[in-house]
ZAMARGU-4260 file (C-alpha; in steps of 0.2 Angstrom, whole numbers, plus 5000, padded with zeros to 4 digits):
<rodrens>
0) 4830/5112/5814 | 4839/5095/5811 | 4852/5095/5798 | 4862/5081/5790 | 4880/5081/5789
5) 4887/5079/5772 | 4904/5083/5776 | 4917/5072/5766 | 4927/5060/5777 | 4943/5071/5778
10) 4934/5085/5786 | 4924/5073/5798 | 4941/5068/5804 | 4946/5086/5807 | 4929/5088/5817
15) 4934/5072/5827 | 4952/5078/5831 | 4945/5095/5838 | 4929/5090/5848 | 4934/5073/5854
20) 4942/5074/5872 | 4960/5077/5872 | 4962/5064/5884 | 4958/5050/5873 | 4974/5044/5865
25) 4976/5035/5847 | 4988/5026/5837 | 4982/5030/5820 | 4975/5044/5810 | 4960/5043/5800
30) 4941/5035/5805 | 4940/5016/5805 | 4923/5011/5796 | 4923/4992/5797 | 4929/4976/5805
35) 4930/4959/5798 | 4939/4945/5806 | 4957/4948/5807 | 4955/4965/5797 | 4951/4982/5800
40) 4946/4995/5786 | 4947/5014/5788 | 4939/5027/5777 | 4954/5031/5765 | 4951/5011/5758
45) 4967/5005/5769 | 4966/4988/5777 | 4975/4982/5792 | 4979/4968/5800 | 4973/4969/5817
50) 4985/4962/5830 | 4978/4971/5844 | 4959/4965/5845 | 4953/4981/5851 | 4966/4979/5866
55) 4960/4962/5869 | 4942/4964/5867 | 4939/4956/5848 | 4946/4939/5854 | 4933/4930/5840
60) 4938/4944/5827 | 4929/4959/5822 | 4910/4957/5818 | 4909/4938/5819 | 4894/4935/5812
65) 4886/4922/5825 | 4889/4934/5839 | 4882/4949/5829 | 4866/4939/5824 | 4863/4935/5841
70) 4865/4953/5846 | 4853/4960/5831 | 4841/4946/5837 | 4841/4950/5854 | 4838/4969/5849
75) 4823/4964/5841 | 4815/4955/5857 | 4821/4965/5872 | 4835/4978/5871 | 4835/4984/5892
80) 4830/4977/5906 | 4837/4984/5922 | 4843/4972/5934 | 4833/4979/5950 | 4817/4978/5940
85) 4819/4958/5933 | 4830/4944/5927 | 4829/4943/5910 | 4833/4926/5901 | 4851/4929/5891
90) 4857/4934/5909 | 4852/4918/5915 | 4857/4908/5899 | 4873/4917/5899 | 4876/4910/5919
95) 4871/4894/5912 | 4885/4893/5900 | 4897/4900/5911 | 4896/4888/5926 | 4904/4873/5918
100) 4919/4885/5914 | 4923/4892/5929 | 4941/4888/5936 | 4934/4882/5953 | 4916/4873/5954
105) 4913/4884/5971 | 4913/4900/5959 | 4893/4899/5956 | 4886/4916/5958 | 4886/4931/5945
110) 4884/4949/5944 | 4886/4957/5925 | 4892/4975/5924 | 4898/4984/5908 | 4916/4986/5909
115) 4932/4979/5919 | 4934/4995/5928 | 4916/4993/5935 | 4918/4974/5941 | 4936/4978/5948
120) 4926/4992/5958 | 4912/4979/5962 | 4926/4965/5966 | 4934/4977/5979 | 4918/4983/5988
125) 4913/4965/5989 | 4929/4960/5999 | 4928/4973/6009 | 4909/4969/6014 | 4913/4951/6016
130) 4928/4954/6027 | 4924/4969/6036 | 4941/4975/6033 | 4946/4990/6022 | 4964/4988/6014
135) 4969/4981/5998 | 4985/4974/5991 | 4989/4975/5973 | 5005/4972/5961 | 5018/4984/5957
140) 5016/4986/5937 | 4996/4980/5939 | 4983/4988/5928 | 4965/4986/5933 | 4954/5002/5927
145) 4954/5021/5926 | 4939/5023/5940 | 4945/5030/5957 | 4945/5012/5965 | 4953/5004/5950
150) 4963/5019/5949 | 4971/5017/5966 | 4975/4998/5963 | 4983/5001/5945 | 5001/5003/5948
155) 5007/5002/5928 | 5009/5020/5923 | 5008/5035/5933 | 4997/5044/5918 | 4982/5035/5923
160) 4981/5045/5941 | 4993/5060/5938 | 4985/5076/5945 | 4970/5067/5954 | 4975/5061/5970
165) 4971/5057/5984 | 4964/5040/5979 | 4956/5026/5988 | 4966/5025/6003 | 4972/5009/6011
170) 4980/5003/5997 | 4997/4992/5996 | 5009/4986/5984 | 5021/4970/5980 | 5033/4966/5967
175) 5025/4955/5954 | 5037/4942/5949 | 5045/4950/5937 | 5065/4952/5935 | 5064/4971/5933
180) 5052/4974/5947 | 5064/4964/5960 | 5080/4972/5950 | 5088/4955/5946 | 5094/4947/5931
185) 5081/4944/5916 | 5087/4926/5915 | 5080/4924/5935 | 5071/4908/5938 | 5052/4907/5941
190) 5056/4901/5959 | 5067/4915/5964 | 5056/4929/5957 | 5041/4920/5967 | 5049/4918/5982
195) 5056/4936/5982 | 5037/4943/5979 | 5030/4932/5993 | 5042/4937/6004 | 5039/4955/6001
200) 5021/4951/6004 | 5024/4942/6022 | 5035/4959/6025 | 5021/4968/6019 | 5009/4960/6032
205) 5021/4961/6045 | 5025/4979/6045 | 5012/4990/6035 | 4994/4982/6033 | 4989/4970/6047
210) 4983/4955/6040 | 4967/4960/6052 | 4964/4976/6042 | 4968/4966/6024 | 4952/4963/6015
215) 4960/4956/5998 | 4976/4954/5987 | 4970/4958/5968 | 4981/4951/5955 | 4983/4947/5936
220) 4989/4930/5932 | 4996/4937/5916 | 5001/4954/5920 | 4993/4965/5906 | 4997/4984/5903
225) 5013/4980/5915 | 5021/4971/5902 | 5013/4954/5898 | 5022/4943/5912 | 5014/4927/5916
230) 5013/4924/5935 | 5022/4907/5940 | 5010/4895/5946 | 5022/4893/5962 | 5017/4913/5967
235) 4997/4909/5962 | 4997/4895/5973 | 5009/4906/5988 | 4996/4920/5988 | 4982/4905/5991
240) 4990/4900/6004 | 4994/4918/6013 | 4977/4922/6009 | 4968/4906/6017 | 4981/4907/6032
245) 4973/4925/6035 | 4956/4925/6029 | 4959/4937/6016 | 4949/4937/5999 | 4960/4932/5982
250) 4954/4942/5969 | 4960/4936/5951 | 4959/4950/5936 | 4955/4939/5921 | 4948/4955/5911
255) 4962/4953/5896 | 4969/4935/5902 | 4951/4927/5901 | 4941/4920/5886 | 4952/4908/5879
260) 4967/4923/5877 | 4981/4912/5885 | 4974/4895/5876 | 4961/4892/5893 | 4945/4898/5898
265) 4956/4906/5911 | 4973/4909/5913 | 4973/4905/5932 | 4965/4888/5929 | 4982/4880/5926
270) 4988/4884/5943 | 4975/4875/5951 | 4971/4892/5962 | 4955/4895/5969 | 4949/4914/5967
275) 4937/4920/5980 | 4932/4933/5967 | 4935/4932/5947 | 4931/4946/5938 | 4931/4946/5918
280) 4925/4957/5903 | 4934/4960/5886 | 4933/4945/5876 | 4918/4939/5886 | 4907/4950/5874
285) 4918/4950/5859 | 4916/4969/5859 | 4898/4972/5868 | 4900/4981/5883 | 4898/4967/5896
290) 4910/4963/5913 | 4907/4950/5925 | 4912/4947/5943 | 4909/4928/5951 | 4912/4924/5969
295) 4903/4910/5979 | 4884/4910/5986 | 4890/4907/6004 | 4900/4926/6002 | 4887/4933/5990
300) 4870/4928/6000 | 4877/4941/6014 | 4874/4955/6004 | 4860/4964/6007 | 4850/4968/5989
305) 4854/4984/5983 | 4872/4982/5988 | 4874/4977/5969 | 4869/4987/5953 | 4869/4999/5939
310) 4856/5005/5925 | 4865/4996/5911 | 4871/4981/5922 | 4870/4966/5912 | 4862/4972/5897
315) 4852/4961/5887 | 4860/4962/5870 | 4877/4961/5878 | 4872/4945/5888 | 4865/4937/5871
320) 4882/4941/5862 | 4892/4935/5879 | 4882/4917/5877 | 4886/4916/5857 | 4903/4920/5860
325) 4903/4905/5873 | 4895/4894/5859 | 4907/4900/5847 | 4924/4896/5857 | 4917/4878/5859
330) 4909/4874/5842 | 4922/4881/5832 | 4937/4875/5840 | 4945/4890/5846 | 4955/4886/5858
335) 4964/4872/5848 | 4967/4887/5835 | 4972/4898/5848 | 4986/4885/5855 | 4993/4882/5837
340) 4995/4899/5832 | 5005/4903/5848 | 5016/4890/5843 | 5020/4897/5828 | 5021/4916/5836
345) 5033/4909/5848 | 5044/4900/5835 | 5045/4916/5824 | 5049/4927/5839 | 5061/4915/5847
350) 5070/4913/5828 | 5071/4933/5828 | 5077/4934/5846 | 5091/4919/5841 | 5096/4930/5824
355) 5112/4936/5826 | 5110/4951/5817 | 5095/4958/5828 | 5094/4946/5841 | 5105/4954/5853
360) 5092/4968/5853 | 5078/4957/5861 | 5079/4954/5878 | 5064/4942/5881 | 5050/4933/5872
365) 5037/4929/5887 | 5017/4925/5888 | 5005/4912/5886 | 4993/4908/5871 | 4991/4921/5861
370) 4995/4935/5875 | 5013/4937/5871 | 5026/4952/5875 | 5043/4956/5866 | 5054/4966/5877
375) 5068/4975/5870 | 5085/4982/5877 | 5083/5002/5876 | 5099/5015/5875 | 5099/5015/5894
380) 5116/5011/5907 | 5107/4999/5918 | 5119/4985/5916 | 5115/4977/5932 | 5099/4968/5925
385) 5110/4956/5915 | 5118/4940/5922 | 5134/4935/5916 | 5126/4924/5902 | 5112/4938/5897
390) 5126/4952/5895 | 5137/4941/5884 | 5124/4941/5872 | 5127/4958/5869 | 5139/4965/5858
395) 5153/4976/5867 | 5149/4991/5857 | 5130/4989/5859 | 5123/5005/5867 | 5107/4996/5873
400) 5102/4990/5890 | 5085/4987/5897 | 5077/5002/5901 | 5063/5014/5902 | 5051/5015/5887
405) 5053/5034/5879 | 5044/5036/5861 | 5061/5037/5853 | 5066/5021/5859 | 5065/5003/5850
410) 5049/4996/5854 | 5038/5013/5848 | 5048/5013/5833 | 5044/4995/5829 | 5026/4998/5832
415) 5024/5014/5822 | 5034/5003/5807 | 5020/4990/5809 | 5008/5001/5806 | 5016/5009/5791
420) 5017/4991/5785 | 4999/4987/5787 | 4997/4979/5805 | 4990/4987/5820 | 5001/4982/5836
425) 5004/4990/5853 | 5017/4994/5865 | 5015/4991/5884 | 5021/4996/5902 | 5035/5009/5905
430) 5048/4996/5899 | 5051/4992/5881 | 5038/4978/5877 | 5026/4977/5862 | 5011/4964/5865
435) 5003/4952/5852 | 4984/4951/5853 | 4978/4943/5839 | 4961/4937/5837 | 4960/4918/5845
440) 4954/4911/5827 | 4969/4920/5818 | 4972/4909/5803 | 4989/4903/5799 | 4991/4913/5784
445) 4989/4929/5795 | 5000/4924/5808 | 5015/4920/5796 | 5009/4940/5788 | 5011/4946/5805
450) 5026/4939/5811 | 5034/4944/5795 | 5029/4961/5796 | 5036/4962/5813 | 5052/4954/5808
455) 5053/4966/5793 | 5051/4981/5806 | 5062/4976/5820 | 5076/4972/5806 | 5074/4990/5800
460) 5074/5000/5815 | 5089/4990/5821 | 5099/4994/5806 | 5092/5013/5807 | 5099/5012/5825
</rodrens>
């Protein structure tokens, strides 16, 4: 017999805690019941400024009216048209909108799936089929997903693959051009970091995976889960040269950095580098589950029909929402707003770093557009990470040094303070990093509010010691 659950919200929350898989982590208690623009509302009535965007998904804010209406209208026309049965119009309209914004005009063959992880799986599969090679090179600190192929190329934290090895074989990694990974000072130049990583790549190809056995190199143009570190243009250009030399596919993962997050359609565009395969998701649908894999027709025409597919791949409602996202990006001047708010965010964070009372606890402010990371020092003893210049900024009595992230350390405590003060924000990586992922259409007023909450939280945590 069907029954209606009339339990009060607190009982519903307890029900969720009991029955939702314990492997799913959360940063807040309570039940989120509404999202609107830059804010979310919980069942207890609390209204939170959301600087997480569902981890980089709701780039246009929550429940954008144009996007939501496009999805609702499509629901009344065609909800599901399996991609192996027939084409549908939203799928084709989305391709029509995306072709002009690709980082290279050669990217003209599209496949839409549901999630970033699935798109990574498809990209790895295509690279192996295109080259008839088996090995993959990824980056230390990379995050590409939790499915088995994606897990194999994810190197940001062991939690994602602990206890389920062996993963996909034939995966090798090199250091990303991030000072931690090369055990260099925080103020090491981009040129030195790039040269070091590219040297390690050449060494890897000479010692561990022959170019003739290497199908692809996969890289995030802005390291996401690994610490919000932008790749220098010269590093991406160096990867392109090495791939061209050896016939290796260059896979650019823009799941998190794409669709205006860094102030342009794609982060890789600024470097002028041509991907062989481009991966996108998250902001593509503004909350509707959709991802995309884009390559060149000269390559994808070699695939046998049936090679790609999936029950919900390129869902009509999600595609319709993504078409609307593209239109809103252009018609509402979202890129201009993102760039303006980025300047304000960097100014506020750099002012905090320059504050003589707390600035010595901030090692680095970095990022692009509205994908920004703040790295704190931690109570560790790895003093070798500091050059003479950066070490001088720390008081002699300071116990803080760069090191690995632990719950009792500063980044986690600052994030908790921000939540207490009404703003959702996330840490990231094994280091002490907080990431800012506000909506790209966030207002100047809300940006100021978020920066003020963050500054207050940092000051309180530092004063508490």
